[in-house]
N, C-alpha and C positions, 0 to 999 in steps of 0.2 A: 580553346588557347583564350578565347575571347569574355566567356565567364569569368575566368581564372585573372585577364585585364579589367575589364567592369568591377571586378572582389576588389583586386587591390586597389584602383580608382575609389574608391566608396569609402575603404577602411581610410585608407590617407587622406581624404576629402572628412570623413568624419575628426579622424585625431589632429587634423590641422584645424580645425574650425571650431575647437571645443566640444566635438563628437555629435555625431547623428542619430543620432534620434539629436457577426457577418450578416453578411448581409444576409443569406437567405435558411439558415440553421441557427443565426444567434437570435438568443430572446431579445423582448423589450429592452428588459435591462440591459444587456449588454449593450446595445446597440445606444439610447437615450443620450450620450454623450459624445458619437458617430456624425461626421458630416458626408457627405457626399463631393468628389472632386468628379469632375466631368472635362472631357478632352473630347475632342471632333471623332475619337474612333474607338473610345471606353469609357466606361465612368467605373469609381474604386471609391470605398469608403474607409474615411481613416477618424481616429480619433480625434473630434473638434478641436482642440488645443495642441495640436501639434503642426508643427512651421508645414508649409509647404514650397519646394525648391525646382522651380521650371527649369529648364533648358539655356532660358536665356541669361538665367542667372549662375550658370556653370562653373566650374573652374574648366581651366582649359584640360585638365588631367580626368574629368569625366569620360567617358566614351561617348560617340556618338548615337551609340543603342541608347541609350538612359532615355528618356523619356521625361521623366519624373522622378523627383524624391520626394518623401516623405520624413522628418526625425523629429521625435520626441521633443518637448517642450524641457520635460527635465534630461540634464545634460551630466555627463561624466567624463572623469578621465581618462575610464580605460574603454568604454565603447557605450553610446546613446543607441538606443534601439530604433529602429528607422525599415521604411520599406523604399519600397524603388519597383518602376516600371521599365520594361525597357522591350524593346521591337527589334527583330530580324529579318530582312526582304531574305526570304527563301526562293531558291532556283526553281524549283516547281514550287507548285501545291503538293502537303503532305497533314495527314491527320493530326489532327489535336495529340492524339494516341501516339502516336509512330513521334512526333519532335515532343516529345513530353520522356519518352524514354532515353531519345536521343541526348536530351541535356539533362538529365541522371546521368548518363555514361559521363560525359563530359567533364559533370563537377565529381563524381569517383575519380576521373582521371586527373583534376588539374587541384583538388586540393588535398594541402597535408593534415594526415592525421582523419582525414574523410571515414564517418560513422555516419549509416544510418540510422534513423529513429525509429521512425516509422515509414508507411507506405500506405496509402490509399490509389486502389488501381479500379475504383469503383466513381471517383471523384467524378463530379460534371460538373463543367463549365458553360458558362452563357453564351453564342456567341448567334448576335445576331440572331435574336430572339428564340435558338434551340437551342436545345441540350447537346452538348461535345463532350465525349467520355475523355477526361485528360491524368493527370495523376497530383495527386496532393502528396509534398513528398517532407517529412523533417530529417533533417541531416544536419551533422554540425563539421567544421573543419576551419585549417586558415591558413596564410597563401605562404607564408613563412614563421619560421620558429621564433619571432620577435612579436608575430603578434596573440593577441588573445585568440583561443577556442570559441568561434559561433556559432548560435545554431540559427539555421533558416532553413524556413517555411516557405514551400513554393510550388505554385502551381502554373497551367505553360494554357496557354488557346491560341489557335490559330485562324486563319478565318485569310483564306486566298492564299497569297505569300507570305501573308503577314503574322509573323510569328511570336507573340509575347510571353514574358516570366515574368510574373511576379515573385518579389523575394523579400518576407518581413522578417529582419535582422535582429535577432538578444544573444545576451551571456547566457550561456549555459545554467547560472544559478538565478535567471530571471523568475520573478515573483509571478502568481497568479492574473493577476489583473494584466500585467507585461503579456505572459499570453496566450490569452484571451485576447487580447487586442490584435494581434500577429493574427490568431486564426479570424478575428473577423473580418480583418483588412482582406487578407486571403478569400477568403470565401465570399465578400462580395464584390469580386472583379467582374466586372462584364464588357464584351466586348459588341458592339454596336453591330 
């Protein structure tokens, strides 16, 4: 349900503000125009022209779980590609892979017209300098019938009881550069 609330709030923020809008396996050319955003607990690569919106600048409808939002500087009236990092505090520690499976199920149960496009269950994310098995998933859906169908690429990471979800979102008819940017953002995520 929180995933649905976050998705709804982000969609609302993107529409109301003019719309919002890799690391390890990307090529040098693909990452040439990327910069690294460093927080105290994680780092992530984003296109150098994208806007960074930190929690201190969020409107009241952005859920507290959202740590940071990145959006493309080329805005759209329908939807602008964006990315965000959220963090949940778990009641007890669980593996990154188990957290990822639970989040995939939550997405499937909370979005209208949910459709899984691809899944990599052998994807590894760096947590504390070590590789952890996660899930890299591409899916599409929407919260309500009035919103456009959005594609979302997600990866998950757990460090102790801190559980992170990184989402890159774009329209289903996005061009190759947009899709490559989303992949590079997701693949660059590392937890300190």
